[in-house]
C-alpha positions as CSV (number, residue, x, y, z in Angstrom):
1,M,73.9,9.7,-0.8
2,V,76.4,12.8,-0.1
3,H,75.6,16.1,-2.2
4,Y,77.5,19.1,-3.1
5,I,77.0,22.2,-3.8
6,R,78.5,23.3,-7.4
7,F,78.8,26.8,-8.9
8,L,76.6,26.9,-12.1
9,K,77.5,30.7,-12.6
10,Y,80.6,31.4,-10.4
11,P,79.5,34.5,-7.8
12,Y,80.0,38.3,-8.9
13,F,79.2,41.7,-8.0
14,V,77.1,44.3,-9.3
15,R,76.2,47.7,-8.1
16,S,72.3,48.0,-7.0
17,E,70.2,49.8,-9.7
18,N,69.0,51.9,-7.3
19,S,72.0,53.2,-5.3
20,T,75.6,53.4,-6.6
21,N,76.7,52.4,-3.3
22,K,75.0,49.6,-2.5
23,W,76.2,46.1,-4.3
24,I,74.6,43.0,-4.7
25,L,76.2,39.1,-5.1
26,K,74.5,37.0,-7.3
27,A,75.5,33.8,-8.2
28,K,73.5,30.3,-9.7
29,I,74.1,27.0,-7.9
30,T,72.9,23.6,-7.8
31,I,73.4,20.8,-5.3
32,T,73.9,17.5,-6.8
33,T,75.7,14.0,-6.3
34,D,79.2,13.3,-6.8
35,L,78.7,11.7,-10.7
36,G,76.0,14.6,-11.3
37,E,73.4,12.2,-11.7
38,S,70.7,13.2,-9.5
39,F,69.8,16.5,-7.4
40,Y,68.9,17.3,-3.6
41,P,65.4,16.0,-3.5
42,D,64.2,18.1,-0.5
43,D,63.7,21.2,0.6
44,V,67.2,22.5,2.6
45,C,68.3,26.7,3.2
46,V,71.5,27.4,1.6
47,Y,73.0,29.7,3.6
48,V,75.9,32.5,2.2
49,A,78.9,34.2,4.1
50,V,81.7,36.7,3.4
51,C,84.9,35.1,5.5
52,D,88.3,36.7,6.0
53,S,91.1,35.7,8.4
54,T,89.3,36.5,12.0
55,V,85.5,37.4,11.1
56,T,82.7,35.7,9.4
57,T,79.7,38.2,7.6
58,R,75.8,36.0,7.7
59,L,74.4,37.1,4.5
60,D,70.7,36.4,3.0
61,A,70.1,32.9,3.2
62,A,68.3,30.8,-0.1
63,Q,66.2,29.0,-0.5
64,W,66.1,25.5,-1.9
65,R,62.9,23.7,-2.8
66,A,62.3,20.0,-3.6
67,G,62.6,19.6,-7.4
68,F,64.8,22.6,-8.0
69,R,68.0,21.5,-10.4
70,I,69.2,24.7,-10.2
71,L,69.1,28.0,-7.2
72,E,69.7,31.3,-8.3
73,I,71.2,33.8,-5.5
74,E,70.8,37.3,-5.3
75,T,71.7,39.1,-2.0
76,N,72.3,42.7,-0.8
77,V,76.1,42.9,0.7
78,P,77.4,45.9,3.0
79,S,80.5,48.0,1.0
80,E,82.3,46.7,3.9
81,I,83.7,43.6,2.9
82,F,85.0,45.0,-0.3
83,D,87.8,46.3,2.0
84,L,88.8,42.5,2.9
85,Q,90.8,39.9,1.6
86,A,88.4,36.9,2.0
87,R,86.2,34.3,0.4
88,L,82.4,33.4,0.2
89,Q,81.3,30.3,1.8
90,F,78.0,28.6,0.1
91,T,76.7,26.1,3.0
92,C,73.6,24.4,4.3
93,N,75.0,24.4,7.6
94,Q,73.3,26.8,9.7
95,T,76.4,27.3,12.0
96,L,78.7,28.2,9.4
97,E,81.6,26.0,10.4
98,L,83.7,23.7,8.1
99,D,82.3,20.2,6.9
100,T,84.2,17.8,9.4
101,L,85.9,14.7,7.9
102,Q,84.8,12.9,11.6
103,L,83.5,9.8,10.0
104,D,80.1,9.6,12.4
105,R,79.9,13.8,11.5
106,L,80.3,13.5,7.8
107,P,78.1,16.3,6.2
108,R,74.9,15.2,3.9
109,I,76.0,18.0,1.6
110,I,79.5,19.5,1.2
111,S,80.0,23.3,1.0
112,A,81.0,25.3,-1.9
113,W,84.2,27.9,-1.3
114,T,85.7,30.4,-3.9
115,H,89.8,31.3,-3.6
116,E,91.1,33.9,-1.3
117,C,90.8,37.2,-2.7
118,E,89.7,41.3,-2.3
119,L,86.3,40.1,-3.4
120,L,85.9,42.7,-6.5
121,D,89.0,41.4,-8.0
122,L,86.8,37.7,-7.8
123,V,86.7,36.5,-11.3
124,N,85.5,32.6,-11.7
125,P,89.0,30.3,-11.8
126,D,87.0,27.8,-13.4
127,E,87.6,25.2,-10.2
128,L,85.8,26.0,-6.5
129,I,87.2,25.1,-3.0
130,R,86.0,22.4,-0.6
131,R,87.1,23.0,3.0
132,F,87.3,20.3,5.6
133,R,87.8,20.2,9.6
134,S,89.8,17.2,10.6
135,P,88.7,15.1,13.8
136,N,92.2,16.6,15.4
137,D,91.4,19.9,13.8
138,Q,94.0,20.1,11.0
139,I,91.7,22.2,8.0
140,L,92.1,20.3,4.6
141,E,91.7,22.4,1.6
142,I,90.9,20.8,-2.0
143,R,90.5,22.3,-5.0
144,E,87.9,20.4,-7.2
145,A,86.7,21.5,-10.8
146,N,83.9,23.5,-11.3
147,R,82.6,22.1,-14.8
148,E,81.1,19.3,-16.1
149,T,83.8,16.1,-15.8
150,I,83.5,13.3,-13.0
151,A,87.6,13.1,-13.0
152,H,88.6,16.5,-11.4
153,H,85.9,16.0,-8.4
154,I,85.5,14.5,-4.9
155,W,83.7,11.1,-5.0
156,D,81.8,9.5,-1.9
157,G,84.2,6.4,-2.0
158,G,87.0,8.8,-1.5
159,L,85.0,11.3,1.0
160,I,84.7,7.9,3.2
161,L,87.9,6.9,3.0
162,T,89.4,10.1,3.4
163,A,87.4,10.2,6.7
164,W,87.8,6.8,7.8
165,L,91.8,7.1,7.8
166,L,91.1,10.7,9.5
167,S,89.0,9.3,12.1
168,C,90.8,5.9,12.7
169,P,94.3,6.7,12.3
170,D,95.6,3.5,14.2
171,C,93.4,1.6,11.6
172,L,96.5,0.0,9.4
173,E,99.4,-1.8,10.7
174,S,101.7,0.8,10.1
175,P,101.7,2.7,13.6
176,I,100.8,6.4,13.2
177,G,104.0,8.7,12.8
178,E,105.3,6.4,10.8
179,S,107.0,6.9,7.3
180,C,105.2,4.5,4.2
181,T,105.8,5.0,1.1
182,V,102.6,5.2,-0.3
183,L,101.4,5.3,-4.3
184,E,97.7,6.1,-5.1
185,L,95.8,4.9,-7.9
186,G,93.4,7.4,-9.9
187,T,94.1,10.0,-7.7
188,G,92.0,12.6,-8.9
189,C,92.3,15.5,-6.9
190,G,94.3,13.8,-4.4
191,I,92.2,14.0,-1.4
192,V,92.7,10.4,0.0
193,S,96.9,10.3,-0.4
194,L,96.3,13.7,1.4
195,A,94.6,12.3,4.6
196,F,97.2,9.4,4.8
197,G,100.4,12.0,4.5
198,A,98.2,14.1,7.2
199,T,98.0,11.2,9.6
200,R,101.7,9.8,8.6
201,R,103.7,13.1,7.7
202,Q,106.7,12.0,7.0
203,S,105.4,9.6,4.0
204,S,106.5,9.7,0.7
205,L,103.1,9.8,-1.7
206,I,103.4,9.0,-5.0
207,L,99.8,10.7,-6.9
208,T,98.9,8.8,-10.4
209,D,96.4,9.5,-12.6
210,L,96.2,9.0,-16.5
211,D,94.3,12.2,-16.6
212,V,96.6,14.8,-16.9
213,G,93.8,17.4,-16.0
214,A,93.3,15.3,-12.9
215,L,96.9,15.7,-11.7
216,V,97.1,19.5,-12.4
217,Y,94.5,19.5,-9.4
218,A,95.8,16.9,-7.4
219,K,99.5,18.8,-7.3
220,R,97.5,22.3,-6.6
221,N,95.8,20.7,-3.8
222,A,99.3,19.0,-2.2
223,R,100.6,21.9,-2.5
224,G,98.1,23.8,-0.2
225,C,98.6,21.1,2.1
226,R,102.2,21.3,2.9
227,A,101.4,22.8,6.1
228,L,100.0,19.2,7.1
229,I,102.6,17.1,5.5
230,E,106.3,17.5,5.9
231,G,107.3,13.8,3.7
232,A,108.3,14.1,-0.3
233,W,104.9,13.6,-2.7
234,H,105.1,14.2,-6.3
235,C,102.5,13.6,-9.3
236,T,102.9,11.5,-12.2
237,P,101.0,10.1,-15.2
238,L,100.2,6.2,-14.9
239,D,98.9,4.0,-17.8
240,W,97.0,1.4,-16.2
241,A,97.5,-0.1,-19.9
242,K,101.3,-0.5,-20.0
243,P,101.7,-0.7,-16.1
244,H,105.4,-2.1,-17.2
245,E,106.1,1.3,-18.5
246,F,106.2,2.8,-14.8
247,D,109.0,3.2,-13.5
248,L,108.6,2.6,-9.8
249,S,112.4,3.9,-7.8
250,Q,111.6,2.7,-3.8
251,P,109.3,0.1,-2.3
252,L,106.2,0.8,-1.6
253,D,104.4,0.0,1.8
254,F,100.7,0.6,0.6
255,I,98.7,0.9,-2.7
256,I,95.6,2.9,-2.6
257,A,92.6,2.8,-5.1
258,S,89.2,4.7,-4.1
259,E,86.5,4.0,-6.5
260,C,88.8,2.6,-9.5
261,I,85.8,-0.2,-10.5
262,Y,83.1,1.5,-11.6
263,N,84.0,1.5,-15.4
264,S,84.1,-2.8,-15.6
265,D,86.0,-2.9,-19.1
266,S,89.3,-0.8,-17.1
267,I,89.0,-3.9,-14.5
268,P,91.6,-6.5,-16.3
269,D,93.9,-3.4,-16.6
270,L,93.4,-2.1,-12.9
271,V,94.3,-5.6,-11.8
272,R,97.5,-6.2,-13.8
273,T,98.5,-2.6,-12.7
274,L,98.2,-3.9,-9.3
275,S,100.1,-7.3,-9.6
276,T,102.7,-5.2,-11.4
277,L,103.4,-3.0,-9.0
278,A,103.3,-5.6,-6.7
279,R,106.2,-7.5,-7.8
280,Q,107.9,-4.3,-8.6
281,S,107.7,-3.2,-5.1
282,G,108.5,-6.6,-3.9
283,A,111.5,-7.4,-6.1
284,L,112.9,-3.8,-4.8
285,A,112.5,-4.6,-1.6
286,K,114.1,-8.2,-2.6
287,E,110.8,-9.9,-1.9
288,S,110.9,-9.2,2.4
289,A,107.7,-6.8,2.4
290,W,105.2,-6.7,-0.2
291,P,102.7,-4.0,0.1
292,K,99.2,-3.9,0.9
293,L,96.2,-2.4,-1.0
294,I,93.4,-0.2,0.4
295,M,90.5,-0.1,-1.3
296,S,87.1,2.1,-1.4
297,T,84.2,1.6,-4.0
298,K,80.3,2.5,-3.8
299,V,78.7,-0.4,-5.9
300,R,77.7,1.6,-9.1
301,H,77.2,-1.6,-11.1
302,H,77.1,-5.6,-10.3
303,S,80.0,-5.8,-13.7
304,E,81.9,-4.5,-10.8
305,S,81.9,-7.8,-9.3
306,I,84.9,-9.0,-11.4
307,F,87.1,-7.5,-9.9
308,Y,87.0,-9.6,-6.6
309,E,87.6,-12.2,-9.0
310,E,90.3,-10.9,-10.9
311,M,92.1,-10.3,-7.6
312,N,92.3,-13.7,-5.9
313,Q,93.7,-15.0,-9.6
314,S,96.2,-12.2,-8.9
315,G,97.3,-13.4,-5.8
316,F,95.9,-10.8,-3.5
317,R,93.8,-11.8,-0.5
318,R,91.4,-10.3,1.3
319,E,92.4,-9.0,4.7
320,R,89.7,-7.2,6.1
321,H,86.6,-5.1,5.0
322,I,84.7,-2.6,6.6
323,R,81.1,-0.9,5.1
324,I,80.3,2.5,6.0
325,P,76.9,4.1,5.4
326,V,76.6,6.9,3.2
327,P,75.4,9.9,5.2
328,D,71.7,11.3,3.5
329,S,69.3,12.5,5.3
330,Y,66.9,11.8,2.8
331,R,66.4,8.4,2.6
332,E,66.8,8.7,6.1
333,S,63.7,10.8,7.0
334,I,61.7,8.3,4.7
335,G,63.1,5.2,6.0
336,Q,64.5,4.5,3.2
337,E,67.8,2.0,2.9
338,L,71.6,3.9,3.2
339,E,74.0,3.3,0.2
340,Q,77.0,2.0,1.6
341,V,80.7,2.6,0.5
342,D,83.1,-0.7,0.9
343,I,86.9,-0.5,2.2
344,F,89.1,-3.5,1.7
345,I,92.7,-3.8,2.6
346,F,94.1,-6.8,0.1
347,E,97.6,-8.5,0.8
348,Y,99.2,-9.4,-2.1
349,R,101.1,-13.1,-1.9
350,L,103.9,-13.5,-5.0
351,T,102.6,-16.3,-7.1
352,Y,104.4,-17.9,-10.3
């Protein structure tokens, strides 16, 4: 499984007790799975760097040990960095390169960044930043919550689907560059929709979630990615328990749902929402076209299987199924089987 660096105590600077001209950077981090249920199980170095637009200054590394839950970081910093408009990078990549979204080169541990500012003005904004480089050298910057919540983070299924869309842009029938209208359910911080928009830049994106806090992050990230996305986008609530109250104003080409079936209690509402959206879209298109569903999931409980039964009964047919292993250097080192993310393409056929 992929692991993620998170801040337990946001980075801050204090003067050295030995000299008023010297400064110390302090932070407290953890390296955990997407839902925070386990910690990185092996030894690994965590590298800290100060990065401005032109220069990267490497600071001392810290050592995460097997069995750790928390790593306290304390390192001396040169006073010259305070003249910079810069950000801090915490990474397990010795080269300090951005995390790649190339599907066959995904990092095992995702780096964490602070926001860019004059470093002495660094304050905890209750968020951290993920910075990724796409296969075509675009930079995708994603803000997520720096607190205990599962709704405002990148999940493994979303990360893998993002990398698949960017690494295989011709994997969908819609040609690259063609404009599409896309609606995402349970968008969270919005990374999957934004990746879709980066490959088909004229597309219209509708990012939906019941959690208003998640939509705040999705909106911030869409604004931050405006250089990659030329089409219209908006973020709006959608309650799966009341799908008929959602006002769909244009036909959809695709519906996206990533990591939406982990809670089996919500599956009936999810399937009803998918069916309602497909029917509304078909009606707007005068039944000449129906949206396809792009879905990704990492199986977390056997009860999720009910989703596929209900989808079949609701007029959705599985068109494609791609299974992608989740990077995990520890499992690889001990010969353990890797977890998988399943990506499905469903097509809809109207049923009465």
